[in-house]
N, CA, C and O atoms as a GROMACS GRO file, in nm:
protein
  324
    1UNK      N    1   4.145   2.458   2.581
    1UNK     CA    2   4.062   2.475   2.432
    1UNK      C    3   3.967   2.583   2.433
    1UNK      O    4   3.890   2.567   2.527
    2UNK      N    5   3.946   2.671   2.376
    2UNK     CA    6   3.842   2.773   2.362
    2UNK      C    7   3.723   2.722   2.286
    2UNK      O    8   3.724   2.693   2.167
    3UNK      N    9   3.623   2.716   2.365
    3UNK     CA   10   3.489   2.689   2.300
    3UNK      C   11   3.393   2.798   2.298
    3UNK      O   12   3.394   2.883   2.387
    4UNK      N   13   3.305   2.801   2.194
    4UNK     CA   14   3.219   2.905   2.174
    4UNK      C   15   3.103   2.840   2.090
    4UNK      O   16   3.117   2.736   2.025
    5UNK      N   17   2.986   2.914   2.099
    5UNK     CA   18   2.862   2.892   2.030
    5UNK      C   19   2.846   2.984   1.928
    5UNK      O   20   2.823   3.103   1.950
    6UNK      N   21   2.856   2.934   1.812
    6UNK     CA   22   2.842   3.052   1.695
    6UNK      C   23   2.702   3.089   1.689
    6UNK      O   24   2.609   3.018   1.726
    7UNK      N   25   2.695   3.214   1.638
    7UNK     CA   26   2.565   3.273   1.630
    7UNK      C   27   2.461   3.200   1.543
    7UNK      O   28   2.341   3.205   1.568
    8UNK      N   29   2.512   3.134   1.444
    8UNK     CA   30   2.445   3.051   1.354
    8UNK      C   31   2.359   2.927   1.406
    8UNK      O   32   2.282   2.860   1.337
    9UNK      N   33   2.385   2.912   1.528
    9UNK     CA   34   2.317   2.798   1.610
    9UNK      C   35   2.210   2.863   1.696
    9UNK      O   36   2.134   2.788   1.757
   10UNK      N   37   2.196   2.994   1.708
   10UNK     CA   38   2.103   3.052   1.805
   10UNK      C   39   1.954   3.014   1.757
   10UNK      O   40   1.917   3.005   1.640
   11UNK      N   41   1.878   2.994   1.873
   11UNK     CA   42   1.749   2.956   1.849
   11UNK      C   43   1.663   3.054   1.935
   11UNK      O   44   1.697   3.094   2.046
   12UNK      N   45   1.541   3.090   1.865
   12UNK     CA   46   1.453   3.172   1.924
   12UNK      C   47   1.317   3.098   1.901
   12UNK      O   48   1.278   3.061   1.791
   13UNK      N   49   1.249   3.082   2.020
   13UNK     CA   50   1.101   3.014   2.012
   13UNK      C   51   1.004   3.124   2.018
   13UNK      O   52   1.014   3.220   2.093
   14UNK      N   53   0.905   3.102   1.931
   14UNK     CA   54   0.790   3.191   1.895
   14UNK      C   55   0.664   3.128   1.919
   14UNK      O   56   0.634   3.027   1.857
   15UNK      N   57   0.582   3.184   2.013
   15UNK     CA   58   0.457   3.142   2.025
   15UNK      C   59   0.361   3.193   1.906
   15UNK      O   60   0.273   3.128   1.849
   16UNK      N   61   0.400   3.327   1.884
   16UNK     CA   62   0.312   3.386   1.768
   16UNK      C   63   0.417   3.383   1.638
   16UNK      O   64   0.498   3.465   1.594
   17UNK      N   65   0.373   3.236   1.596
   17UNK     CA   66   0.463   3.218   1.478
   17UNK      C   67   0.442   3.283   1.336
   17UNK      O   68   0.531   3.276   1.250
   18UNK      N   69   0.332   3.340   1.315
   18UNK     CA   70   0.310   3.399   1.187
   18UNK      C   71   0.316   3.545   1.206
   18UNK      O   72   0.313   3.607   1.100
   19UNK      N   73   0.326   3.615   1.313
   19UNK     CA   74   0.346   3.755   1.325
   19UNK      C   75   0.241   3.847   1.250
   19UNK      O   76   0.268   3.961   1.213
   20UNK      N   77   0.132   3.792   1.233
   20UNK     CA   78   0.035   3.855   1.130
   20UNK      C   79   0.000   3.993   1.203
   20UNK      O   80  -0.031   4.010   1.321
   21UNK      N   81   0.013   4.083   1.106
   21UNK     CA   82  -0.042   4.217   1.150
   21UNK      C   83  -0.189   4.235   1.188
   21UNK      O   84  -0.231   4.320   1.266
   22UNK      N   85  -0.261   4.148   1.124
   22UNK     CA   86  -0.418   4.150   1.158
   22UNK      C   87  -0.461   4.074   1.277
   22UNK      O   88  -0.579   4.071   1.312
   23UNK      N   89  -0.365   4.013   1.341
   23UNK     CA   90  -0.415   3.961   1.455
   23UNK      C   91  -0.335   4.006   1.577
   23UNK      O   92  -0.219   4.045   1.567
   24UNK      N   93  -0.398   3.999   1.686
   24UNK     CA   94  -0.318   4.041   1.814
   24UNK      C   95  -0.273   3.919   1.908
   24UNK      O   96  -0.330   3.864   2.001
   25UNK      N   97  -0.129   3.895   1.838
   25UNK     CA   98  -0.064   3.794   1.927
   25UNK      C   99  -0.099   3.646   1.862
   25UNK      O  100  -0.107   3.628   1.741
   26UNK      N  101  -0.118   3.554   1.953
   26UNK     CA  102  -0.137   3.425   1.921
   26UNK      C  103  -0.291   3.379   1.868
   26UNK      O  104  -0.390   3.416   1.931
   27UNK      N  105  -0.302   3.306   1.764
   27UNK     CA  106  -0.433   3.262   1.729
   27UNK      C  107  -0.418   3.125   1.664
   27UNK      O  108  -0.310   3.067   1.660
   28UNK      N  109  -0.540   3.072   1.610
   28UNK     CA  110  -0.527   2.938   1.556
   28UNK      C  111  -0.431   2.919   1.431
   28UNK      O  112  -0.380   2.810   1.402
   29UNK      N  113  -0.414   3.019   1.370
   29UNK     CA  114  -0.332   3.032   1.258
   29UNK      C  115  -0.173   2.999   1.288
   29UNK      O  116  -0.094   2.960   1.202
   30UNK      N  117  -0.142   3.021   1.418
   30UNK     CA  118  -0.008   3.001   1.464
   30UNK      C  119  -0.005   2.840   1.499
   30UNK      O  120   0.099   2.775   1.486
   31UNK      N  121  -0.110   2.789   1.537
   31UNK     CA  122  -0.105   2.648   1.575
   31UNK      C  123  -0.100   2.574   1.449
   31UNK      O  124  -0.037   2.468   1.441
   32UNK      N  125  -0.170   2.629   1.340
   32UNK     CA  126  -0.133   2.565   1.205
   32UNK      C  127   0.016   2.575   1.154
   32UNK      O  128   0.067   2.487   1.086
   33UNK      N  129   0.075   2.680   1.191
   33UNK     CA  130   0.207   2.685   1.162
   33UNK      C  131   0.303   2.590   1.227
   33UNK      O  132   0.396   2.533   1.171
   34UNK      N  133   0.264   2.580   1.358
   34UNK     CA  134   0.335   2.481   1.451
   34UNK      C  135   0.314   2.326   1.394
   34UNK      O  136   0.407   2.248   1.377
   35UNK      N  137   0.184   2.298   1.371
   35UNK     CA  138   0.146   2.161   1.321
   35UNK      C  139   0.220   2.141   1.182
   35UNK      O  140   0.266   2.029   1.161
   36UNK      N  141   0.233   2.228   1.095
   36UNK     CA  142   0.292   2.213   0.957
   36UNK      C  143   0.442   2.181   0.985
   36UNK      O  144   0.497   2.089   0.924
   37UNK      N  145   0.512   2.264   1.084
   37UNK     CA  146   0.644   2.223   1.113
   37UNK      C  147   0.665   2.093   1.162
   37UNK      O  148   0.759   2.025   1.121
   38UNK      N  149   0.576   2.045   1.257
   38UNK     CA  150   0.584   1.923   1.340
   38UNK      C  151   0.555   1.811   1.220
   38UNK      O  152   0.624   1.709   1.216
   39UNK      N  153   0.485   1.827   1.154
   39UNK     CA  154   0.440   1.720   1.044
   39UNK      C  155   0.547   1.691   0.943
   39UNK      O  156   0.542   1.585   0.880
   40UNK      N  157   0.658   1.791   0.920
   40UNK     CA  158   0.755   1.761   0.822
   40UNK      C  159   0.845   1.654   0.861
   40UNK      O  160   0.892   1.577   0.776
   41UNK      N  161   0.876   1.643   1.000
   41UNK     CA  162   0.966   1.549   1.049
   41UNK      C  163   1.096   1.620   1.067
   41UNK      O  164   1.184   1.559   1.127
   42UNK      N  165   1.121   1.749   1.020
   42UNK     CA  166   1.247   1.828   1.038
   42UNK      C  167   1.253   1.904   1.162
   42UNK      O  168   1.146   1.933   1.215
   43UNK      N  169   1.353   1.936   1.210
   43UNK     CA  170   1.365   2.031   1.338
   43UNK      C  171   1.363   2.174   1.282
   43UNK      O  172   1.432   2.216   1.189
   44UNK      N  173   1.268   2.245   1.358
   44UNK     CA  174   1.240   2.379   1.361
   44UNK      C  175   1.250   2.450   1.488
   44UNK      O  176   1.153   2.452   1.564
   45UNK      N  177   1.376   2.519   1.520
   45UNK     CA  178   1.388   2.574   1.651
   45UNK      C  179   1.298   2.648   1.697
   45UNK      O  180   1.272   2.636   1.817
   46UNK      N  181   1.224   2.746   1.614
   46UNK     CA  182   1.133   2.815   1.671
   46UNK      C  183   1.009   2.744   1.736
   46UNK      O  184   0.934   2.799   1.817
   47UNK      N  185   0.996   2.619   1.693
   47UNK     CA  186   0.877   2.534   1.747
   47UNK      C  187   0.918   2.451   1.859
   47UNK      O  188   0.831   2.381   1.910
   48UNK      N  189   1.039   2.447   1.907
   48UNK     CA  190   1.094   2.362   1.999
   48UNK      C  191   1.089   2.433   2.138
   48UNK      O  192   1.191   2.484   2.185
   49UNK      N  193   0.970   2.438   2.202
   49UNK     CA  194   0.945   2.524   2.317
   49UNK      C  195   1.006   2.479   2.454
   49UNK      O  196   1.020   2.557   2.548
   50UNK      N  197   1.039   2.354   2.457
   50UNK     CA  198   1.100   2.282   2.566
   50UNK      C  199   1.240   2.269   2.545
   50UNK      O  200   1.305   2.208   2.630
   51UNK      N  201   1.308   2.328   2.424
   51UNK     CA  202   1.443   2.318   2.403
   51UNK      C  203   1.512   2.183   2.402
   51UNK      O  204   1.630   2.169   2.430
   52UNK      N  205   1.428   2.082   2.368
   52UNK     CA  206   1.482   1.931   2.388
   52UNK      C  207   1.559   1.892   2.270
   52UNK      O  208   1.630   1.791   2.276
   53UNK      N  209   1.554   1.955   2.170
   53UNK     CA  210   1.631   1.941   2.035
   53UNK      C  211   1.542   1.878   1.928
   53UNK      O  212   1.584   1.860   1.814
   54UNK      N  213   1.402   1.839   1.972
   54UNK     CA  214   1.307   1.795   1.895
   54UNK      C  215   1.160   1.876   1.911
   54UNK      O  216   1.127   1.946   2.006
   55UNK      N  217   1.096   1.852   1.810
   55UNK     CA  218   0.953   1.923   1.804
   55UNK      C  219   0.858   1.812   1.838
   55UNK      O  220   0.852   1.717   1.759
   56UNK      N  221   0.796   1.813   1.926
   56UNK     CA  222   0.707   1.706   1.975
   56UNK      C  223   0.593   1.739   2.050
   56UNK      O  224   0.553   1.855   2.053
   57UNK      N  225   0.534   1.641   2.117
   57UNK     CA  226   0.389   1.662   2.188
   57UNK      C  227   0.426   1.748   2.305
   57UNK      O  228   0.343   1.833   2.337
   58UNK      N  229   0.540   1.739   2.376
   58UNK     CA  230   0.562   1.853   2.490
   58UNK      C  231   0.562   1.988   2.436
   58UNK      O  232   0.516   2.080   2.503
   59UNK      N  233   0.604   2.005   2.331
   59UNK     CA  234   0.610   2.146   2.272
   59UNK      C  235   0.458   2.196   2.230
   59UNK      O  236   0.426   2.314   2.244
   60UNK      N  237   0.377   2.109   2.182
   60UNK     CA  238   0.245   2.135   2.142
   60UNK      C  239   0.150   2.165   2.292
   60UNK      O  240   0.050   2.238   2.297
   61UNK      N  241   0.200   2.099   2.390
   61UNK     CA  242   0.148   2.128   2.525
   61UNK      C  243   0.174   2.262   2.570
   61UNK      O  244   0.084   2.336   2.611
   62UNK      N  245   0.316   2.301   2.562
   62UNK     CA  246   0.359   2.435   2.589
   62UNK      C  247   0.285   2.539   2.517
   62UNK      O  248   0.251   2.641   2.576
   63UNK      N  249   0.259   2.520   2.395
   63UNK     CA  250   0.192   2.625   2.294
   63UNK      C  251   0.041   2.629   2.369
   63UNK      O  252  -0.008   2.735   2.409
   64UNK      N  253  -0.013   2.522   2.381
   64UNK     CA  254  -0.173   2.513   2.412
   64UNK      C  255  -0.190   2.595   2.554
   64UNK      O  256  -0.284   2.668   2.584
   65UNK      N  257  -0.072   2.562   2.632
   65UNK     CA  258  -0.073   2.643   2.781
   65UNK      C  259  -0.080   2.790   2.755
   65UNK      O  260  -0.171   2.858   2.802
   66UNK      N  261   0.013   2.838   2.682
   66UNK     CA  262   0.026   2.994   2.660
   66UNK      C  263  -0.090   3.044   2.595
   66UNK      O  264  -0.145   3.145   2.640
   67UNK      N  265  -0.137   2.981   2.492
   67UNK     CA  266  -0.264   3.009   2.411
   67UNK      C  267  -0.383   3.020   2.502
   67UNK      O  268  -0.458   3.117   2.494
   68UNK      N  269  -0.404   2.912   2.598
   68UNK     CA  270  -0.521   2.896   2.674
   68UNK      C  271  -0.503   2.998   2.786
   68UNK      O  272  -0.607   3.042   2.836
   69UNK      N  273  -0.404   3.037   2.825
   69UNK     CA  274  -0.384   3.151   2.927
   69UNK      C  275  -0.386   3.291   2.883
   69UNK      O  276  -0.376   3.390   2.955
   70UNK      N  277  -0.401   3.284   2.734
   70UNK     CA  278  -0.384   3.423   2.671
   70UNK      C  279  -0.267   3.506   2.728
   70UNK      O  280  -0.272   3.623   2.764
   71UNK      N  281  -0.158   3.421   2.729
   71UNK     CA  282  -0.026   3.504   2.784
   71UNK      C  283   0.052   3.553   2.655
   71UNK      O  284   0.167   3.592   2.676
   72UNK      N  285   0.005   3.556   2.528
   72UNK     CA  286   0.074   3.616   2.433
   72UNK      C  287  -0.021   3.688   2.340
   72UNK      O  288  -0.045   3.651   2.225
   73UNK      N  289  -0.073   3.790   2.400
   73UNK     CA  290  -0.188   3.871   2.329
   73UNK      C  291  -0.133   3.959   2.241
   73UNK      O  292  -0.201   3.983   2.141
   74UNK      N  293  -0.020   4.019   2.251
   74UNK     CA  294   0.060   4.103   2.170
   74UNK      C  295   0.141   4.035   2.060
   74UNK      O  296   0.224   3.948   2.085
   75UNK      N  297   0.114   4.077   1.942
   75UNK     CA  298   0.204   4.010   1.845
   75UNK      C  299   0.318   4.093   1.805
   75UNK      O  300   0.320   4.208   1.849
   76UNK      N  301   0.420   4.050   1.724
   76UNK     CA  302   0.543   4.117   1.689
   76UNK      C  303   0.512   4.241   1.626
   76UNK      O  304   0.586   4.336   1.648
   77UNK      N  305   0.401   4.256   1.541
   77UNK     CA  306   0.365   4.373   1.490
   77UNK      C  307   0.342   4.499   1.573
   77UNK      O  308   0.360   4.612   1.526
   78UNK      N  309   0.304   4.478   1.689
   78UNK     CA  310   0.285   4.575   1.778
   78UNK      C  311   0.423   4.646   1.839
   78UNK      O  312   0.417   4.751   1.902
   79UNK      N  313   0.536   4.583   1.816
   79UNK     CA  314   0.676   4.615   1.848
   79UNK      C  315   0.745   4.668   1.726
   79UNK      O  316   0.838   4.748   1.739
   80UNK      N  317   0.703   4.628   1.606
   80UNK     CA  318   0.796   4.656   1.488
   80UNK      C  319   0.711   4.726   1.388
   80UNK      O  320   0.614   4.667   1.340
   81UNK      N  321   0.738   4.842   1.356
   81UNK     CA  322   0.674   4.929   1.274
   81UNK      C  323   0.656   4.892   1.143
   81UNK      O  324   0.598   4.967   1.065
   0.00000   0.00000   0.00000
């Protein structure tokens, strides 16, 4: 049997969730966006940093680790005209 993964199920995780042109990469508004998705109780793939199928405390820990290390200082606006 031929099995495949349809594109409709593709997930991309984003630390810079708002992609704001006015900021350079991650900032506290991105944390607010993550917390908003976490609080809904629904699954949002972009916030599932550990790819566990749920958005939880481990994902928050991953976000804080990247934010604290200033690992995502360039937002998507620097790549998209």
